BALOBA-1460 file (C-alpha; in Angstrom, 3 decimals):
// residues 142
<rec num="1" residu="m" x="0.033" y="0.100" z="-0.066"/>
<rec num="2" residu="a" x="1.061" y="3.569" z="-0.556"/>
<rec num="3" residu="v" x="0.947" y="6.941" z="1.350"/>
<rec num="4" residu="v" x="-0.281" y="10.200" z="-0.061"/>
<rec num="5" residu="t" x="2.235" y="12.530" z="-1.032"/>
<rec num="6" residu="f" x="1.232" y="16.180" z="-0.928"/>
<rec num="7" residu="d" x="0.874" y="17.954" z="-4.471"/>
<rec num="8" residu="p" x="0.198" y="21.583" z="-4.206"/>
<rec num="9" residu="v" x="-0.320" y="21.871" z="-7.620"/>
<rec num="10" residu="a" x="-3.116" y="19.611" z="-7.756"/>
<rec num="11" residu="f" x="-4.503" y="20.619" z="-4.393"/>
<rec num="12" residu="k" x="-4.863" y="24.141" z="-5.773"/>
<rec num="13" residu="v" x="-6.464" y="22.988" z="-8.876"/>
<rec num="14" residu="a" x="-9.122" y="21.077" z="-6.834"/>
<rec num="15" residu="y" x="-9.233" y="24.119" z="-4.228"/>
<rec num="16" residu="p" x="-8.944" y="27.390" z="-6.382"/>
<rec num="17" residu="a" x="-9.398" y="29.407" z="-3.167"/>
<rec num="18" residu="f" x="-5.849" y="28.579" z="-1.991"/>
<rec num="19" residu="v" x="-4.137" y="29.357" z="-5.145"/>
<rec num="20" residu="s" x="-2.409" y="32.159" z="-3.464"/>
<rec num="21" residu="v" x="-1.590" y="30.344" z="-0.382"/>
<rec num="22" residu="d" x="2.165" y="29.475" z="0.169"/>
<rec num="23" residu="d" x="3.113" y="25.851" z="-0.687"/>
<rec num="24" residu="a" x="4.972" y="25.195" z="2.387"/>
<rec num="25" residu="f" x="2.043" y="26.435" z="4.540"/>
<rec num="26" residu="l" x="-0.028" y="24.060" z="2.846"/>
<rec num="27" residu="q" x="2.199" y="21.216" z="3.159"/>
<rec num="28" residu="s" x="2.413" y="21.841" z="6.855"/>
<rec num="29" residu="c" x="-1.476" y="21.695" z="7.005"/>
<rec num="30" residu="f" x="-1.407" y="18.408" z="5.235"/>
<rec num="31" residu="n" x="1.127" y="16.996" z="7.586"/>
<rec num="32" residu="e" x="-1.336" y="18.082" z="10.384"/>
<rec num="33" residu="a" x="-4.317" y="16.305" z="8.435"/>
<rec num="34" residu="g" x="-2.368" y="13.073" z="9.001"/>
<rec num="35" residu="l" x="-3.033" y="13.542" z="12.809"/>
<rec num="36" residu="y" x="-6.916" y="13.283" z="12.081"/>
<rec num="37" residu="l" x="-6.598" y="10.700" z="9.323"/>
<rec num="38" residu="s" x="-3.778" y="8.063" z="9.250"/>
<rec num="39" residu="n" x="-1.677" y="8.288" z="6.079"/>
<rec num="40" residu="t" x="-0.116" y="4.840" z="6.669"/>
<rec num="41" residu="d" x="-0.657" y="1.421" z="5.368"/>
<rec num="42" residu="c" x="-2.785" y="0.947" z="8.585"/>
<rec num="43" residu="s" x="-5.254" y="3.845" z="7.455"/>
<rec num="44" residu="p" x="-9.002" y="3.030" z="7.813"/>
<rec num="45" residu="v" x="-9.268" y="4.294" z="4.273"/>
<rec num="46" residu="q" x="-7.292" y="1.929" z="1.981"/>
<rec num="47" residu="d" x="-8.203" y="3.425" z="-1.200"/>
<rec num="48" residu="i" x="-5.519" y="5.928" z="-2.156"/>
<rec num="49" residu="t" x="-7.536" y="8.226" z="-4.155"/>
<rec num="50" residu="k" x="-10.507" y="8.410" z="-1.515"/>
<rec num="51" residu="r" x="-7.723" y="9.039" z="1.260"/>
<rec num="52" residu="t" x="-6.140" y="11.640" z="-1.047"/>
<rec num="53" residu="l" x="-9.529" y="13.563" z="-1.232"/>
<rec num="54" residu="l" x="-10.228" y="13.274" z="2.494"/>
<rec num="55" residu="l" x="-6.822" y="14.488" z="3.265"/>
<rec num="56" residu="w" x="-7.212" y="17.458" z="0.953"/>
<rec num="57" residu="m" x="-10.555" y="18.149" z="2.694"/>
<rec num="58" residu="l" x="-8.606" y="18.191" z="6.075"/>
<rec num="59" residu="t" x="-5.941" y="20.410" z="4.608"/>
<rec num="60" residu="a" x="-8.413" y="23.098" z="3.560"/>
<rec num="61" residu="h" x="-10.318" y="23.001" z="6.670"/>
<rec num="62" residu="i" x="-6.944" y="23.329" z="8.728"/>
<rec num="63" residu="a" x="-5.604" y="25.992" z="6.511"/>
<rec num="64" residu="t" x="-8.919" y="28.039" z="6.719"/>
<rec num="65" residu="l" x="-8.944" y="27.740" z="10.648"/>
<rec num="66" residu="k" x="-5.516" y="29.015" z="10.570"/>
<rec num="67" residu="g" x="-6.448" y="31.942" z="8.621"/>
<rec num="68" residu="a" x="-5.179" y="31.281" z="5.041"/>
<rec num="69" residu="l" x="-8.130" y="32.872" z="3.194"/>
<rec num="70" residu="n" x="-8.337" y="35.716" z="5.511"/>
<rec num="71" residu="p" x="-6.801" y="39.175" z="4.596"/>
<rec num="72" residu="g" x="-3.211" y="39.283" z="6.393"/>
<rec num="73" residu="g" x="-3.685" y="35.539" z="7.357"/>
<rec num="74" residu="s" x="-5.727" y="36.549" z="10.615"/>
<rec num="75" residu="t" x="-7.055" y="33.577" z="12.260"/>
<rec num="76" residu="t" x="-10.663" y="33.286" z="13.090"/>
<rec num="77" residu="p" x="-12.013" y="32.921" z="16.857"/>
<rec num="78" residu="v" x="-11.409" y="29.375" z="18.108"/>
<rec num="79" residu="g" x="-14.818" y="27.648" z="18.179"/>
<rec num="80" residu="r" x="-18.451" y="28.672" z="17.183"/>
<rec num="81" residu="i" x="-19.597" y="32.156" z="17.761"/>
<rec num="82" residu="a" x="-22.138" y="31.580" z="20.544"/>
<rec num="83" residu="s" x="-23.147" y="35.221" z="21.453"/>
<rec num="84" residu="a" x="-22.367" y="38.691" z="19.947"/>
<rec num="85" residu="t" x="-23.149" y="42.144" z="20.877"/>
<rec num="86" residu="e" x="-22.753" y="45.442" z="18.946"/>
<rec num="87" residu="g" x="-22.499" y="48.234" z="21.450"/>
<rec num="88" residu="s" x="-19.107" y="48.111" z="23.165"/>
<rec num="89" residu="v" x="-18.271" y="44.927" z="21.056"/>
<rec num="90" residu="s" x="-18.283" y="41.620" z="22.724"/>
<rec num="91" residu="i" x="-18.294" y="38.051" z="21.356"/>
<rec num="92" residu="g" x="-18.589" y="34.695" z="22.908"/>
<rec num="93" residu="t" x="-17.371" y="31.477" z="21.751"/>
<rec num="94" residu="e" x="-17.974" y="28.050" z="22.196"/>
<rec num="95" residu="y" x="-14.837" y="25.837" z="22.014"/>
<rec num="96" residu="n" x="-15.365" y="22.502" z="20.335"/>
<rec num="97" residu="a" x="-12.436" y="19.906" z="20.580"/>
<rec num="98" residu="p" x="-10.954" y="18.541" z="17.635"/>
<rec num="99" residu="g" x="-12.812" y="15.165" z="16.590"/>
<rec num="100" residu="t" x="-15.866" y="16.574" z="17.195"/>
<rec num="101" residu="a" x="-18.699" y="17.380" z="14.758"/>
<rec num="102" residu="a" x="-18.856" y="20.985" z="15.708"/>
<rec num="103" residu="w" x="-15.190" y="21.329" z="15.375"/>
<rec num="104" residu="f" x="-15.337" y="20.038" z="11.700"/>
<rec num="105" residu="i" x="-18.334" y="21.988" z="10.542"/>
<rec num="106" residu="q" x="-16.538" y="25.381" z="11.098"/>
<rec num="107" residu="t" x="-15.721" y="25.230" z="7.443"/>
<rec num="108" residu="q" x="-17.049" y="24.109" z="4.373"/>
<rec num="109" residu="y" x="-14.102" y="21.680" z="3.955"/>
<rec num="110" residu="g" x="-14.431" y="20.249" z="7.452"/>
<rec num="111" residu="a" x="-18.201" y="19.880" z="7.023"/>
<rec num="112" residu="a" x="-17.497" y="17.747" z="3.845"/>
<rec num="113" residu="f" x="-14.797" y="15.914" z="5.558"/>
<rec num="114" residu="w" x="-17.250" y="14.923" z="8.444"/>
<rec num="115" residu="q" x="-19.981" y="13.912" z="5.822"/>
<rec num="116" residu="a" x="-17.648" y="11.849" z="3.855"/>
<rec num="117" residu="t" x="-16.339" y="9.978" z="6.809"/>
<rec num="118" residu="s" x="-19.577" y="8.993" z="8.357"/>
<rec num="119" residu="s" x="-19.165" y="5.467" z="7.539"/>
<rec num="120" residu="l" x="-15.744" y="5.494" z="9.383"/>
<rec num="121" residu="r" x="-17.329" y="6.685" z="12.744"/>
<rec num="122" residu="g" x="-19.713" y="3.638" z="13.216"/>
<rec num="123" residu="f" x="-19.365" y="-0.093" z="13.468"/>
<rec num="124" residu="r" x="-21.059" y="-2.909" z="11.845"/>
<rec num="125" residu="y" x="-22.599" y="-5.461" z="13.810"/>
<rec num="126" residu="r" x="-21.933" y="-9.055" z="12.483"/>
<rec num="127" residu="a" x="-23.848" y="-11.649" z="14.443"/>
<rec num="128" residu="r" x="-21.893" y="-15.017" z="15.135"/>
<rec num="129" residu="p" x="-23.007" y="-17.737" z="12.648"/>
<rec num="130" residu="t" x="-25.746" y="-20.133" z="14.068"/>
<rec num="131" residu="r" x="-26.217" y="-23.790" z="13.847"/>
<rec num="132" residu="v" x="-28.879" y="-25.065" z="11.392"/>
<rec num="133" residu="e" x="-30.018" y="-28.540" z="11.962"/>
<rec num="134" residu="g" x="-30.600" y="-30.733" z="8.827"/>
<rec num="135" residu="l" x="-28.374" y="-29.360" z="6.484"/>
<rec num="136" residu="n" x="-25.745" y="-31.826" z="5.335"/>
<rec num="137" residu="a" x="-23.559" y="-29.450" z="3.417"/>
<rec num="138" residu="s" x="-22.594" y="-27.261" z="6.404"/>
<rec num="139" residu="p" x="-23.543" y="-27.281" z="10.141"/>
<rec num="140" residu="y" x="-23.622" y="-23.378" z="9.962"/>
<rec num="141" residu="r" x="-25.809" y="-21.068" z="8.316"/>
<rec num="142" residu="w" x="-23.879" y="-18.085" z="6.866"/>
């Protein structure tokens, strides 16, 4: 099995909003994305094409959270804005830890990742095979 190698040119074709973002910064975000989705032979996503797309979604999410798309690279407040006032300006945020749905849906890229990986967050129950009396071919029903 292979690992995904970050290709900034292909990434920027898929995500044109990041065309003016520095390649080294995007590489750093891609490396960080590997903390959330394994980019090894043991990854739960074995299809390299799918893993590439998911890691790119995470890269775009992380880069957006770090202010890559904001003027001057200013970062956004951490978490969801829970309350705001206008007179004398105040803002209240709600922090949502990485790995939670609220953390991912702070950006369109994170929301897409969260939706695309819904099958990875559950489990499938497989009942133990049961014995069936009267069958000569096999004592178990599969």
